[in-house]
C-alpha positions as CSV (number, residue, x, y, z in Angstrom):
1,M,323.5,187.5,16.7
2,I,323.7,185.6,19.7
3,I,324.8,186.8,23.0
4,Y,327.5,184.7,25.5
5,L,327.9,186.0,28.8
6,D,331.0,184.9,30.4
7,M,329.6,183.7,34.2
8,D,332.7,183.7,36.4
9,D,332.9,187.2,37.3
10,V,330.4,188.1,34.5
11,V,326.6,186.9,36.6
12,A,328.7,184.9,39.8
13,D,330.8,185.8,41.8
14,W,333.9,183.7,41.2
15,R,336.6,186.2,43.2
16,A,334.4,187.5,46.1
17,A,333.8,183.7,47.3
18,V,337.4,182.6,46.8
19,E,338.3,185.9,48.7
20,G,336.0,185.6,52.0
21,Y,336.6,181.7,51.8
22,L,340.5,181.5,51.5
23,S,339.7,185.2,53.5
24,W,342.8,186.5,51.8
25,Q,343.1,189.3,48.4
26,F,344.5,188.8,45.5
27,P,347.4,191.1,44.9
28,G,346.5,194.1,43.7
29,G,343.0,193.3,42.8
30,D,344.6,190.8,40.3
31,Q,341.7,187.4,40.1
32,W,344.8,186.4,38.0
33,A,347.7,186.4,40.2
34,P,349.5,183.0,40.9
35,M,348.2,181.8,43.9
36,P,350.4,180.3,47.0
37,A,350.3,176.3,46.3
38,E,349.0,176.4,50.2
39,L,345.5,178.4,48.8
40,R,344.8,176.1,46.4
41,E,345.4,173.2,48.1
42,R,342.7,174.9,50.5
43,L,340.5,176.3,47.9
44,A,339.7,172.7,46.1
45,Q,338.4,171.8,49.0
46,Y,336.0,173.6,48.8
47,Q,333.4,171.7,46.4
48,H,330.1,173.2,46.1
49,M,332.0,176.4,45.2
50,Y,330.9,177.0,41.8
51,R,327.1,175.7,43.1
52,D,327.5,178.1,45.9
53,L,328.2,181.1,43.9
54,R,326.2,184.5,44.8
55,L,325.7,187.0,42.5
56,K,327.0,189.4,41.0
57,P,326.5,192.8,41.1
58,G,324.7,194.2,38.2
59,A,324.2,190.2,36.8
60,Q,320.5,190.8,37.3
61,D,321.2,194.1,34.8
62,L,322.9,192.3,32.6
63,V,320.8,189.3,31.5
64,Q,318.2,192.0,31.8
65,L,319.3,193.4,29.1
66,C,320.4,190.9,27.1
67,R,316.9,189.5,27.9
68,S,315.4,192.5,26.1
69,A,317.9,192.3,22.8
70,V,316.3,188.9,22.1
71,Y,313.1,189.9,22.7
72,S,313.0,193.5,20.8
73,G,314.7,190.7,18.0
74,R,318.3,192.2,17.8
75,A,319.4,189.4,18.6
76,Q,318.4,185.2,18.7
77,A,319.8,183.4,21.9
78,V,321.1,184.1,24.8
79,R,323.8,181.7,26.5
80,F,326.4,181.3,29.5
81,L,329.8,179.9,27.7
82,T,331.8,179.5,31.1
83,A,335.0,176.8,30.6
84,V,335.8,173.5,32.4
85,P,337.7,174.7,35.5
86,S,341.6,173.6,34.4
87,N,341.7,171.2,36.8
88,L,338.6,169.3,36.3
89,P,339.9,166.4,38.7
90,R,340.1,168.5,41.7
91,W,337.1,169.4,41.0
92,P,334.9,167.3,40.4
93,Y,330.9,168.4,40.8
94,S,332.2,171.8,39.0
95,L,330.1,171.4,35.7
96,Q,327.3,170.2,37.6
97,H,327.5,172.6,39.8
98,K,327.5,175.4,36.8
99,V,324.4,174.2,35.4
100,E,322.7,174.5,38.7
101,W,323.9,177.9,39.4
102,A,322.1,179.5,36.5
103,Q,318.8,177.4,37.0
104,H,318.8,178.6,40.4
105,Y,319.0,182.8,38.6
106,F,318.5,182.0,35.5
107,S,316.3,179.5,34.6
108,D,315.9,179.9,31.3
109,I,320.0,180.6,30.1
110,P,321.3,177.5,28.7
111,V,324.7,176.7,30.0
112,W,327.9,175.8,27.6
113,F,330.6,174.7,28.4
114,S,334.3,175.7,26.5
115,I,337.5,173.0,27.6
116,G,339.9,176.4,28.8
117,G,338.4,179.5,28.3
118,E,341.1,180.6,25.7
119,N,338.9,178.1,23.1
120,K,335.8,180.6,23.8
121,Y,336.6,181.7,20.1
122,Q,335.4,177.8,19.0
123,Y,332.2,178.8,19.4
124,S,332.0,182.4,18.1
125,Q,330.6,182.7,15.0
126,P,330.9,186.9,12.9
127,G,328.3,189.2,14.8
128,D,328.5,187.0,17.9
129,L,328.8,188.6,20.7
130,L,331.4,188.0,23.6
131,V,331.0,189.1,27.4
132,D,334.0,187.4,29.4
133,D,336.3,189.4,31.8
134,R,339.2,188.3,30.2
135,P,340.7,190.1,27.3
136,I,342.3,187.2,26.5
137,N,339.4,185.8,25.9
138,C,337.4,188.5,23.5
139,E,340.7,189.2,21.6
140,R,340.1,185.8,20.4
141,W,336.9,186.1,20.2
142,R,337.6,189.4,18.0
143,A,340.1,187.6,15.4
144,S,337.6,184.6,14.9
145,G,334.5,187.4,13.6
146,G,332.8,188.0,16.9
147,V,332.1,191.3,18.9
148,A,333.5,191.1,22.2
149,V,333.4,193.5,25.2
150,Q,335.3,192.9,28.2
151,Y,334.0,193.2,31.5
152,R,335.1,195.0,34.3
153,S,331.3,196.0,36.2
154,W,327.7,195.9,35.4
155,H,329.4,199.9,35.7
156,A,331.8,200.4,33.9
157,S,330.7,198.0,31.2
158,R,327.0,198.7,30.2
159,S,327.8,201.6,27.6
160,E,330.1,199.2,26.0
161,I,327.8,196.3,26.0
162,E,324.9,198.6,25.0
163,S,326.2,199.7,22.5
164,A,327.2,196.2,20.9
165,L,324.3,195.2,21.3
166,G,322.4,197.9,19.2
167,S,320.6,199.8,22.2
Protein backbone atom coordinates (compact mmCIF):
# COMPACT_ATOMS: atom_id res chain seq x y z
CA MET A 1 0.00 0.00 0.00
CA ILE A 2 1.13 3.51 -0.82
CA ILE A 3 -0.43 6.30 1.22
CA TYR A 4 -1.35 9.45 -0.70
CA LEU A 5 -2.17 12.58 1.31
CA ASP A 6 -3.87 15.54 -0.30
CA MET A 7 -2.21 18.80 0.69
CA ASP A 8 -4.78 21.62 0.58
CA ASP A 9 -7.16 21.38 3.53
CA VAL A 10 -5.72 18.07 4.72
CA VAL A 11 -2.23 19.05 5.89
CA ALA A 12 -2.07 22.67 4.64
CA ASP A 13 -4.72 25.13 5.83
CA TRP A 14 -5.78 26.52 2.44
CA ARG A 15 -9.26 27.61 3.50
CA ALA A 16 -8.01 29.61 6.50
CA ALA A 17 -5.40 31.31 4.30
CA VAL A 18 -7.98 32.30 1.68
CA GLU A 19 -10.49 33.53 4.23
CA GLY A 20 -7.81 35.46 6.13
CA TYR A 21 -6.33 37.07 3.03
CA LEU A 22 -9.71 38.12 1.68
CA SER A 23 -11.31 38.94 5.05
CA TRP A 24 -14.23 36.87 3.82
CA GLN A 25 -15.78 33.53 4.73
CA PHE A 26 -17.03 30.80 2.44
CA PRO A 27 -20.84 30.61 2.71
CA GLY A 28 -21.81 27.92 5.18
CA GLY A 29 -18.16 26.99 5.61
CA ASP A 30 -18.20 25.29 2.18
CA GLN A 31 -14.79 25.92 0.56
CA TRP A 32 -16.22 24.67 -2.75
CA ALA A 33 -18.95 27.32 -2.79
CA PRO A 34 -18.61 29.84 -5.63
CA MET A 35 -16.44 32.83 -4.85
CA PRO A 36 -17.45 36.24 -6.21
CA ALA A 37 -15.38 37.24 -9.26
CA GLU A 38 -13.84 40.30 -7.59
CA LEU A 39 -12.57 38.12 -4.73
CA ARG A 40 -11.11 35.56 -7.17
CA GLU A 41 -9.27 38.44 -8.86
CA ARG A 42 -7.93 39.66 -5.53
CA LEU A 43 -6.91 36.16 -4.47
CA ALA A 44 -4.94 35.71 -7.70
CA GLN A 45 -2.72 38.57 -6.53
CA TYR A 46 -1.55 36.49 -3.56
CA GLN A 47 1.15 34.78 -5.62
CA HIS A 48 2.93 33.15 -2.66
CA MET A 49 -0.12 31.72 -0.94
CA TYR A 50 0.80 28.05 -1.46
CA ARG A 51 4.26 28.58 -0.01
CA ASP A 52 2.90 30.52 2.96
CA LEU A 53 0.12 28.15 4.08
CA ARG A 54 0.10 27.14 7.71
CA LEU A 55 -0.20 23.59 8.91
CA LYS A 56 -3.73 22.37 9.39
CA PRO A 57 -4.49 21.35 12.99
CA GLY A 58 -3.60 17.69 13.39
CA ALA A 59 -1.34 17.61 10.31
CA GLN A 60 1.73 16.52 12.26
CA ASP A 61 -0.25 13.72 13.91
CA LEU A 62 -1.69 12.56 10.58
CA VAL A 63 1.73 12.46 8.93
CA GLN A 64 3.28 10.67 11.90
CA LEU A 65 0.55 8.03 11.79
CA CYS A 66 1.29 7.47 8.10
CA ARG A 67 5.04 7.35 8.68
CA SER A 68 4.47 4.76 11.41
CA ALA A 69 2.59 2.60 8.92
CA VAL A 70 5.65 2.71 6.66
CA TYR A 71 8.11 2.04 9.50
CA SER A 72 6.07 -0.95 10.67
CA GLY A 73 5.83 -2.42 7.16
CA ARG A 74 2.06 -1.88 6.74
CA ALA A 75 2.70 0.61 3.90
CA GLN A 76 5.45 1.09 1.33
CA ALA A 77 5.54 4.89 1.20
CA VAL A 78 3.82 8.16 2.00
CA ARG A 79 3.39 10.74 -0.76
CA PHE A 80 1.59 14.03 -1.10
CA LEU A 81 -0.79 14.01 -4.05
CA THR A 82 -2.00 17.49 -4.88
CA ALA A 83 -3.80 19.01 -7.82
CA VAL A 84 -2.29 21.55 -10.16
CA PRO A 85 -4.39 24.71 -9.71
CA SER A 86 -7.06 24.85 -12.41
CA ASN A 87 -5.93 28.27 -13.58
CA LEU A 88 -2.18 27.68 -13.53
CA PRO A 89 -1.24 30.84 -15.50
CA ARG A 90 -2.70 32.89 -12.64
CA TRP A 91 -0.66 30.91 -10.12
CA PRO A 92 2.69 30.44 -11.92
CA TYR A 93 4.62 29.72 -8.71
CA SER A 94 2.11 27.26 -7.25
CA LEU A 95 3.89 24.03 -8.18
CA GLN A 96 7.25 25.25 -6.92
CA HIS A 97 5.65 26.66 -3.78
CA LYS A 98 3.79 23.44 -2.98
CA VAL A 99 7.08 21.55 -3.16
CA GLU A 100 8.83 24.19 -1.02
CA TRP A 101 6.03 24.01 1.52
CA ALA A 102 6.30 20.23 1.76
CA GLN A 103 10.10 20.37 2.05
CA HIS A 104 9.79 22.91 4.85
CA TYR A 105 7.34 20.90 6.96
CA PHE A 106 7.83 17.30 5.81
CA SER A 107 11.13 17.04 3.95
CA ASP A 108 10.98 13.25 3.66
CA ILE A 109 7.67 13.18 1.74
CA PRO A 110 7.70 13.73 -2.04
CA VAL A 111 5.04 15.77 -3.81
CA TRP A 112 3.17 14.25 -6.74
CA PHE A 113 0.82 16.28 -8.92
CA SER A 114 -2.38 15.48 -10.75
CA ILE A 115 -3.98 17.56 -13.46
CA GLY A 116 -7.17 18.37 -11.58
CA GLY A 117 -8.11 16.74 -8.31
CA GLU A 118 -10.70 14.60 -10.02
CA ASN A 119 -7.85 12.81 -11.85
CA LYS A 120 -5.99 11.68 -8.73
CA TYR A 121 -7.49 8.24 -9.25
CA GLN A 122 -4.99 7.72 -12.09
CA TYR A 123 -2.33 7.08 -9.43
CA SER A 124 -4.44 4.50 -7.62
CA GLN A 125 -3.44 0.86 -7.44
CA PRO A 126 -5.57 -1.70 -5.60
CA GLY A 127 -5.18 -1.20 -1.86
CA ASP A 128 -3.50 2.22 -2.06
CA LEU A 129 -4.90 4.77 0.38
CA LEU A 130 -5.96 8.33 -0.45
CA VAL A 131 -6.76 10.84 2.30
CA ASP A 132 -8.53 13.77 0.62
CA ASP A 133 -11.13 16.35 1.57
CA ARG A 134 -13.07 16.26 -1.72
CA PRO A 135 -15.77 13.60 -1.95
CA ILE A 136 -15.47 13.23 -5.74
CA ASN A 137 -11.74 12.51 -5.48
CA CYS A 138 -12.44 9.80 -2.90
CA GLU A 139 -15.28 8.30 -4.97
CA ARG A 140 -13.14 8.04 -8.10
CA TRP A 141 -10.22 6.61 -6.12
CA ARG A 142 -12.46 3.88 -4.69
CA ALA A 143 -13.94 3.16 -8.12
CA SER A 144 -10.42 2.47 -9.39
CA GLY A 145 -9.76 -0.09 -6.64
CA GLY A 146 -8.15 2.05 -3.97
CA VAL A 147 -9.13 2.85 -0.40
CA ALA A 148 -10.11 6.44 0.37
CA VAL A 149 -10.90 8.40 3.49
CA GLN A 150 -12.69 11.71 3.10
CA TYR A 151 -10.85 14.06 5.42
CA ARG A 152 -12.95 16.44 7.52
CA SER A 153 -10.55 17.15 10.38
CA TRP A 154 -7.97 15.15 12.29
CA HIS A 155 -10.41 14.59 15.14
CA ALA A 156 -13.27 13.51 12.84
CA SER A 157 -11.17 11.35 10.49
CA ARG A 158 -8.53 9.81 12.73
CA SER A 159 -10.25 6.51 13.51
CA GLU A 160 -11.20 5.91 9.86
CA ILE A 161 -7.58 6.53 8.78
CA GLU A 162 -6.27 4.25 11.54
CA SER A 163 -8.67 1.55 10.38
CA ALA A 164 -7.59 1.95 6.73
CA LEU A 165 -3.97 1.61 7.84
CA GLY A 166 -4.71 -1.44 9.94
CA SER A 167 -3.53 0.21 13.15
